[in-house]
MARBA-118563 format. One record per residue (C-alpha): x negated, z negated, y. Coordinates in steps of 0.5 Angstrom, whole numbers, plus 500, padded with zeros to 3 digits. Layout:
REM MARBA-118563
XZY ...
This chain:
REM MARBA-118563
898934424 900941424 907942421 912949421 918951425 923947422 920940422 925935421 925930426 930926422 934928416 938934417 935935425 930940425 925942431 926949432 922951438 924947444 931946441 934941436 938944430 943939427 944943420 951939418 954941425 951948425 949946432 943948437 941943442 937944448 936942455 933942462 933950463 933949471 935957472 934958479 927954480 923960482 928961488 927954490 920955490 920961494 924957499 918952499 913958500 911958493 911966491 913966484 916972481 923971477 920970470 924964467 931968464 928973460 923968457 928963455 933968452 927971448 925965445 932963444 934969441 928969436 930961434 937964433 935969429 930965424 936960423 942966422 940973421 947975421 954972425 954967430 952960430 958955431 955951437 950951443 950945447 946945453 944938454 944938462 941941468 943948466 942950474 937947479 940946486 943939487 948941493 949949492 949955488 944959490 945967488 939967483 943961479 950965480 947971477 943967471 948962469 953967469 949972465 946966461 953964459 955971456 948971452 951964449 958968447 954973443 950968439 955962438 962961437 962955442 958953448 958946450 955944457 953937458 953934465 946933468 944930474 942937477 949939475 954937481 957943482 956947476 964947475 965953479 961958475 963954468 970956470 969963470 968963463 973958462 968952460 968945462 962941464 963934460 959928461 957927453 959930446 959925440 959928433 963923430 961925422 954925424 954919429 950923434 951922441 949927446 948925454 943927459 940921459 940919467 944913466 946909460 953910458 959905457 964909453 966907445 963913443 956911445 957904442 959907436 953912436 947911431 943917434 942918441 940925444 937925451 933930456 931929463 924927463 921933461 916930456 909934456 903931453 897932457 891934453 884934455 877936454 871936458 873942462 880942463 887938462 893942459 900939458 904941451 912940451 914935446 919931443 920923443 922919437 924912437 928906437 933904443 936897441 939899434 940906435 935912434 933915441 930922441 928926448 928933448 923937452 925942458 927949456 924950464 917954464 916954471 913947470 911944464 913937465 911930466 906926461 910920458 903917457 901917464 908918469 913913469 920914466 926917470 931915464 933908464 933909456 925909457 924904462 921900456 918900450 916908451 909907448 912906441 915912440 913918436 911925439 912931436 909937441 911944440 906950441 910957440 913956433 908951431 909943431 904938432 906930430 901926435 903919432 905914437 904915445 900908445 895912441 894918445 
């Protein structure tokens, strides 16, 4: 089933490209940019041009404009893995992360950096923009908890939350025909214990992601029961509801 951009995955939470827009909070959430990934590939001997930064900012600018044509949005939340390297800050990462944070300053009143498993040394760059890196963001009024998803939180706000937004796995469903296989980035939505869980796709374009049907989950949230989750695949500005993972 095809739906247009702005499709609600939950009441008041819209799919906008590879982002989620929480209308009541005027907040745009996106994840797993992995800025600097091309430099890492080149270090491995894989020659790729540096294209991600322009692609990410162009797509985000289009989404931002579709939500609000004038003025700034209230809040941007990067749900982990803004940069790629675990143990160092590459020159590409430093330049692109600084440029990207400046880009967000232009469009948002506030930027929140949620720590991902690749963000061990993001602090020095964030500090240049007077930003801190947080373990999670809790939107108390909406009872929405935003964390990267590489571990199960134990704080009181998590216990209070009714909706949990995570990332980490880079979900992308594989579509096959007789000639080829193509991956399409997707959102996953289902239940984790008594909470509603939504997993965001990656905003990284150097790799499509991992197939939740064929590959093991990285997030402990999705170690069991992932086959009962619904998949919402995104191609450009169109959203395709694929139903339960078990039926794909």
